[in-house]
C-alpha positions in Angstrom: -26.3 -119.8 31.5 -23.3 -119.4 29.3 -20.9 -122.0 28.0 -17.2 -121.7 27.3 -14.4 -123.9 26.1 -11.6 -124.3 28.7 -8.2 -126.0 29.0 -8.1 -126.0 32.8 -9.2 -129.5 33.7 -12.9 -129.5 33.4 -14.7 -132.6 32.1 -14.4 -132.6 28.3 -12.7 -129.1 28.5 -16.0 -127.2 28.7 -18.0 -125.5 31.4 -21.4 -123.9 31.8 -22.1 -121.2 34.3 -24.4 -118.5 35.6 -23.9 -115.3 37.6 -27.6 -115.0 38.6 -28.7 -116.0 42.1 -31.8 -118.2 41.8 -30.8 -119.5 38.4 -30.8 -123.3 38.0 -30.4 -126.2 35.7 -32.4 -129.4 35.7 -31.4 -132.9 34.6 -33.9 -135.6 33.9 -32.7 -139.2 34.1 -33.7 -142.8 34.7 -31.5 -144.7 37.0 -30.4 -145.6 40.5 -27.5 -143.2 40.9 -26.6 -139.5 40.3 -23.4 -137.5 40.7 -23.0 -133.7 40.3 -19.4 -132.3 40.1 -18.1 -128.9 39.4 -15.2 -126.6 40.1 -14.7 -124.9 43.5 -13.2 -121.5 43.7 -12.8 -118.3 45.7 -15.6 -116.6 43.8 -18.0 -119.5 44.1 -20.7 -119.7 46.8 -23.5 -122.1 47.7 -25.9 -124.2 45.6 -29.1 -125.9 46.6 -29.5 -129.4 45.3 -33.1 -130.6 44.7 -33.8 -134.2 43.8 -37.3 -135.3 42.8 -38.8 -132.1 44.2 -37.1 -132.4 47.7 -34.3 -130.3 48.8 -31.2 -132.3 49.6 -29.6 -129.3 51.3 -27.2 -126.4 50.6 -23.7 -127.3 49.4 -20.7 -125.0 49.3 -18.6 -124.7 46.1 -16.4 -122.1 47.7 -12.7 -122.7 48.2 -11.1 -120.0 50.4 -7.6 -121.2 49.7 -7.5 -119.3 46.4 -6.9 -122.6 44.8 -9.4 -123.6 42.1 -10.5 -127.3 42.3 -11.9 -128.9 39.2 -14.3 -131.9 38.9 -15.1 -131.7 42.7 -18.0 -133.9 43.7 -20.6 -131.7 45.3 -23.5 -134.2 45.6 -24.0 -137.9 45.0 -26.7 -140.4 45.8 -26.4 -144.1 44.9 -29.5 -145.7 46.4 -32.3 -144.2 44.3 -35.3 -146.3 43.4 -35.6 -147.5 39.8 -37.5 -145.1 37.6 -37.4 -141.5 36.4 -35.8 -138.8 38.5 -35.1 -135.0 38.2 -32.0 -133.3 39.6 -32.2 -129.5 40.0 -29.2 -127.4 41.1 -29.9 -123.8 42.0 -27.4 -120.9 42.6 -27.8 -119.5 46.0 -24.8 -117.2 46.5 -21.3 -116.3 45.2 -20.2 -114.6 41.9 -20.7 -117.7 39.7 -22.2 -121.2 39.7 -20.2 -123.4 37.3 -21.7 -126.7 36.0 -19.1 -129.2 34.9 -20.4 -132.8 35.1 -23.6 -134.7 35.9 -23.5 -138.5 35.7 -26.3 -141.0 36.2 -26.3 -144.7 36.3 -29.1 -146.9 35.0 -30.8 -149.3 37.5 -29.7 -152.9 37.3 -32.4 -155.2 36.1 -32.7 -158.7 37.4 -33.9 -161.5 35.1 -35.8 -164.6 36.2 
């Protein structure tokens, strides 16, 4: 993966990306919610999202309108059980897989 500073609307004006099919990133978190967002573009393809070792499916980050969309939500899940989780996103196709933003939300704790 490589990183670059941008001024094109990405979260905190930076972006990480790979051009290698099969390359992935992982994000370990503790919480009840996860969101993965990135740009969509004409040279982007598909990614596979894996949560806690189970594929959540193949998601397109391709935009055929020749219009680059930044901070597009690709995957989100808000009903996770409390505890530790791992999100993996793997490049399946396309010229690049950019990674812009991963957000997690800690589980709410009830007190008696």
